[in-house]
N, C-alpha and C positions, 0 to 999 in steps of 0.2 A: 503492500499499501501505501501510494505516495507522498510525503511530509506537506502539509500546509503550507502555502507561502509564507514568508515571514514576513511578519506585520511587527514593528517598532515605532516604538512612541519615545519621544522628548517633552516632557511637562511641568516648565519652568510655575513659580510662581512671580508674579509682576511686581517685584519689592525691592527699591533699590537698584542702581546698577548693577549687570550680569556681571558674575567673576570667570576667571581665567575655569576654576572646578568646574563651572554648571557650563562651559563652552568645553573642556573634555570630554563632560558626559553624553553630552548633543554629536559630537563628531566620532565616538566610537560608536553610539546608535546610528547616522547618518551612515556611515563607512559600510558597517553590518548590512543594512539595507543598500546599498547601491553593490556591494560587494555579492551577496547574492540575489539581487534580481526581483527585492524585496519592496516593502512600503515605507515610507518614513511617514509618522504620524506628529504634527506639532499640534499637544493641545498647552490651553493656557488654566492653570489652576489657582481663579482666581475666586475664592470664595469667601476668601480673610477679605470683610470691608476695611477692617478699620486698618491692615499695614499695606494693600494691594493699591494700586494708583493707576491711573491709566495712560502719566508719561512714561511710566517702567514700562508698562503694555506695548505701546508704539518703540521705547527704547529697543525692548524683545526681538520685535518685528525687525528694526533698523538694522542689530545687529548680526539675525540670521540671513541677510541680505548681507551685508557686506562680508560676511564669513564664508558664502557660498554655500549653506546648506539650504536645499531646494527640497522644501517637505511636499509629500504626494496629497496630503489630506491636512487641515488647518484652518486657523479661524480667517485666513485673506489670503490671495493668492501670492504666490512666490514673485511675479513681477511687477507687481500690483502693489500699492496703498490702499485701497478702495476702503479693506474692511471687510469684502467681501468674503461670508464664509464658502466653503468650497469641500466637497464631500460629502459619501454618503451617510455620516455618522454626526452632522453637523447638529447643532451648534457644536464648537470645538473650544468655549471656554465656557467653564464648569458655573460659570454664574449665570449664566442661561440654561442650565439643566436641571433645575432645583426641584421641579415639579417629580420629573425623573427619578430623582433623590429618594424625595418623600414615598414614591410609591414604595419605589424598593423596602425600604427600610420597612415598611407595614407589611409587604410583602414577608418579609424575613420575623418580623415578628407574629403576625398568624401562622407562619409555617412553625413555627418553634424554636427559632434559630437565633432569635434576640429575646428580649423582657424588657420590661423599665424598670431602674433601680434608680430609689427613692433615699438613697443613704446622703448626707451631708458633706459637705469638707471636711468638718471637723470630726465626725464621726467617721471618717475613710483613714484621714490621717491618726485620731488615738488610736485603728485596728492594727494602722501597719506599724506605728512604733513599738503594740505588743508584740506584736509578729515579729520583729525585728529584735526584741530583747530574749524572745524565746527560741529564737536563731532558725527561725523559719523563712521563707517567704512571704516579699511584702507587698506582692500584687494582691490587687482586689481579693474578696474572700470568697464570694457569691454570697452573699447575705442576701441578696435579694432575688436571687433566684428562683426559688420557689415559695413564692411567697400566694398566702390565702386572699381569697376576695375580701375577707374581715383586716388584714394586714395592711391591703393596699387602700383600703377607704380609712381606713385610720390616719394613713399616711396622707391622703387625700384631704380630709379635715382638715389636716394639719396647715394643707397649703400648700404641701411640699409640689414642686416640678419633678416627674424624674427624667434625666437621659434614659438613653438606648443602649442597652449593652447588649455585644453579638455573646452567643455562649459557645464556648470553647468546648469540643467533643472534649472527653479525657482520656485521648489518646499519644502516642508519642507520633510523633510530626518529621519526617525523613524526606529529605529531598537532594535531588544533586546538582549541585550549585555550577552553573556554565564554567565561573571562574576560578573554584575553590572545592570541587570535587561533593563527595556526601557530606551533609553535615544535618546532625540530629536534635529537634528540641523535646525534650518533656516535657508535659501536661502542667506538672509545677512550676514551672517556669515558662511559662505563654499562659497567664490569667485571662479571664473574659475582660474586655474594655469596649470603651464607649465608640461607637459609631451614629448617634446624633447627641446636639447639646440639649441643655433642658429647656433654652429657649427656640428646640424644632429647628437649628441650624445641622447640616450635615458635616460630619466631622473627616478631614483627610481619609483616616482608616476606612471611612464608606467609600467616598465618591470615588480613589484614589482605583483601586480594584473594580469598583463598578465601571466604572467606566473603559480599563481596559478590556473589562469580559465583553463590556458592547461593542467594542470598537475591535474585537477579535485579533489583541495583541496576542502574537506567541511566544516572544522573548521582552523578558524586563529586564532590560540593562541600566545598572542605578547604580549608588554611590555604596558606600560600604556600609554606611550610616545608617542605611534602613539595613539592613538585613535583619537585625534583631524581631519586625515588626513581617517578614517574609510567610513563619509558620503561622501568622493572626491570618494573612492575606489568603495564604490556603488551605487554610478551615474555610475563608468565607465564601472562595471559588467555590467548594464544594457545595456548600446550602446552598449557592446560586446555579450551580450547572442543577442539583435536586430540583429546585423552584423550575428550570427551564430558561435560565435568563444567560447564564452562560453557557460554553460549548466546551469550554476544555480548562487545564489550569496551566496557565503560560512558563515554558522555565524561566530560570532568573538566573542572572552573573551580575556579582556584585564588584563593580569597580575597585580599585583600590586609592586610599587616601591621597591625597596631594600635599604633603607636608609645606610647610613655610619657616621661616628664621625660629632657630630653639629645638626643630622637628618635632614640629607642633600643629595640630593639620590647619591647611590655610582657610581663611576663616574670612566670609564677605569684607569683615574691617580692615584684614590687612592689606594697607596699600599696592600692593604688587600685586592681590587680589583682583584689580578691576581692570574691566576687558575695556573700560574707557582711554585709561592711562595708554596700551598698550595702542590703539587706535591714534589719539593724539599725539604719542611721539613718533609715530608714521611707523611704526610693526607692518609687514605683509601679512593679509590676511594667511597667505598659504606659507608666510614663516612662521608664526605665531602656529598654526595650527602642524606643521611640521612636528615643534617641538611638543606640542603639547602631545601630540599622542606616541612621543617615547615617555612621557607618564605613565607607562605599565604597558607598554608592548614597542617591540621591535621590528623593521622590516628584518634585519638580519644582524650581527655581531658585528659585521666591523664595518654599519652605514647608519649616519646618522639622519643623511640630507638627501630626503628624495621630495620627489611632486606627490600631491593630493591622488591625483590619476594611479602614482605606482602603491599609493598607501591602499589604497580600496581592492587594486586588485590581490594585495596580499590578505586583506583584515579577515581575522576570525576572533572572536569573542575568546577561542580555546586557548590561543595564543598567549592570552592577558595574563598578567604577571599579577597573584594578590598581594605581591609585600609592597609596602608604603613606598612613593613616590615623592621624591623632594625635586621642589620648582629652585634650579638655577638661574636665577637671572643674568648670568652672564653667559652661561651657552645658551640660552632663547636667544642674544642679542647674537652671537656669534651666528647660530644656522641662521635668522633672519637676514643676516648681512649677505651670507651664500645666498642665500634666496632674491636677494636685491641683485647679484653678481649675476646671477640667471638670466635675467629679465634682458631682451633686447634693447637695443640701447632708446630706441625712440618711447618704447613703453617706458622703462625708469624715466626721461621726462617728461613725461605723462603723469606719472604716478608722484611725481616729486610739485606737480602745477600748487597742490593748495597750500604749500610752504613756502611759495613764491610773491604769491599775494597775502592783503589784510584779511585777517590780523599778525598772520605769525612774520613777515616779511618785513624787515627793522628799513625798508627804500619805504620813498613815494612812489606809488605806481609810474610814476613817470620816468622814472628812472632805471625801473626796469626793460632791458635790453633783451630781446627772445633770439637774436638771432648770435648776441654772447652767452646766451645760455646756451641755445644748442651744441655752440662752441666747446665750453666746459664741461658740458655734463657728459661725455666719454672720460672724463677725464678723475669725472666725481664718486660714479657710479663706484669705482673699487673699494673708495675710501669710508663708506656708510654702514654704521651697523644700522638706524634706524634713516628715516629718512626727513626726520625734524631736523637732523645732524647738516641737513646741506645747506641754510641760509648761513651758519657760521662757515661756512666752508665758500661760500663764492659772494658774500656781503661787500668783499674789497669790490668787487664787480661795478657795483651797481649804487655803494654810497659814494658823496663827494668826498671823502676821506675816509680814511683806514678806519677799525675800530681795534686802537693802540691797546694790546696789553702790556700790563707793566713790566710783570715777568720777565715777559718775550723779551721786549726792550732792556731791559737791565742784562739780563742771560746775552744777547746779539751785540748791542752796544759797547765792546769795553776798548779800551786806549787803541789808538790808532783807527779804528772805523772810519773818521771823519775822514782820512785821506782814502783809505779804499773805498768808499762812498765816489769819493769825488772822480779818481781811477774808472769805479765802471761806470760812472755816468759817461765818461767822456767815451770809453768803448764801446759802452750801450747805443750811444748818438751814432755812432760810425757802422751799427751793424745793424744786416739784414732782419725787418722785422716782419718780415712775411718766413723766416725759418725759429723755431725755434732752438737747433741745433746751434746757429749763429748766434743767438742772444746767452749761448750756454759757453761760447768762446768765450763772447765778449767778457762775462764773468771771471771764467777760468784764469783770461787772460790778465785781468784787474789782482786778482788772488794770485799768481805770478809774480807779480809785479811787487807784490807785498811779502811776498815769500809764503803767501799762503796754498794751503791745497783748495778745492772745488766746495769740499762741507763747509769748508770756516769762511771762506770769503761769499759765497751765498746767503749766508745767517743774515746780517747787516743788509741785504738788499730786500729778500724776503716780507722781513721787520717793518723796513721802510716801507711797501709798497703794500701787503696783506697787513700788517698791524699783529702777527705772530711768527712762530719762531717752527710751527708746522700747519702742510696746509697743504693742497695739492700741488701737483708737480708744478716745480716753479715758472718755469721758461715756457711752458705752453700754457700757464698763468699770464704770464707777461705779453703775450705777443695777443693773446685774445685781449686783455684791459688796452694796449696801446701804448706807442711810443709817446706820446702825449703826457698820458696822465701817467703815465710811469716815471718820467725824468721828472715832471713838477713833484710827485711824492720823494723820491729821489732830496728833493733840493729842500722837499719843506724839513725832512728828516735830518739833513745839512744845518737846516737854521734852527731845529731842539739842540743837539749837538753842541751847535755855535753857543746858544743862550747858556 
């Protein structure tokens, strides 16, 4: 019998900015769907009105599009911001499915799979404390499991508003995790749990597996932090199958933690976790995704840099490593730099465009010269780790004067630098300005005249012209800047030295 087509889902809550751990989960789900020719369902879990926001929802949609995660079913078409629902299981926002959850909760009650619990918070905590003191499990003790009609009447006469609890079966639950292998949970460690609040609002513990069942999800790939809820969901799936609501129990794969500083789980509060930070710094989506894929998976033992297509072709959730993965920003930047260098130079120039305009660019719009940018772009491409670094690399071309780094000035302008600059100016003025090699020969000759090798000779010239000791290839930069501006900046440096 052929297995059912793979259907996976990514179901974030629209609270705050998306973080990289969430992106890694989306990536593994999307890659698995594309690898298997399956379906990628994008669902929004927005039942927490106090924390969810429409702004965060729009950010999620925008982030998914930026990352290139085209979804097959979801709250809006992938290539459109229309917000129109798309897919056979619409709507894909949980806030629009409340009547459905209410109906299923009632069916669970009617079928004996759930019951109303009238325990107060104080009573629950007192009993938990007593259980802990006695060395027993401190989960819910089943107090309201078998209430008589008289007990229910008495509680309701007191004005108590019940929650709805799911009735866990008194049996061991074993399943094979796609990442971690066979796992077993005994009944004393998985007590009855709430699925509907006292105000009638459904909880995540109900809506998440109900939506997975109704949307026919075959594989649930999610974070390790949700592993403890899996036996509860498996029991709920069995009840839903019995009621004719679900067709199957999905396969589960729990992805490893992403660790931050101090080997602590990377949280939304950690600055380095925000996806927006990486977008603003100019990470390429393909570079960031390449690195995130390495947090728990690898293409091969000796290869860290690859395209998203290569990942999709090779990705299998069975190959995910269950051990925690540590986020290393330096490695992330290095892999992004590799992807920048892999771009066609024309595309590189286009990707840099946002940083060459306001508000990122420090120069006036009228001072930007497209021809100079196109000329310098090939030389800049190999120097960047992130696209936002482009402004500091090319600002000398478009600002009236270079941004002078005082530390660079002190380092380069040693005793005798004025004499060297005067000689260099003379040699450059006589050079061929259509040839970087000719400009190099001019500075080399100036250095030889003062007993200096090229490296020592070009440092004062570079700082005079660009303001920094480190930057793009000097002689190509001088050619693109032009003779007039180059000589004027050397004159300005000489004047400063004289002062």
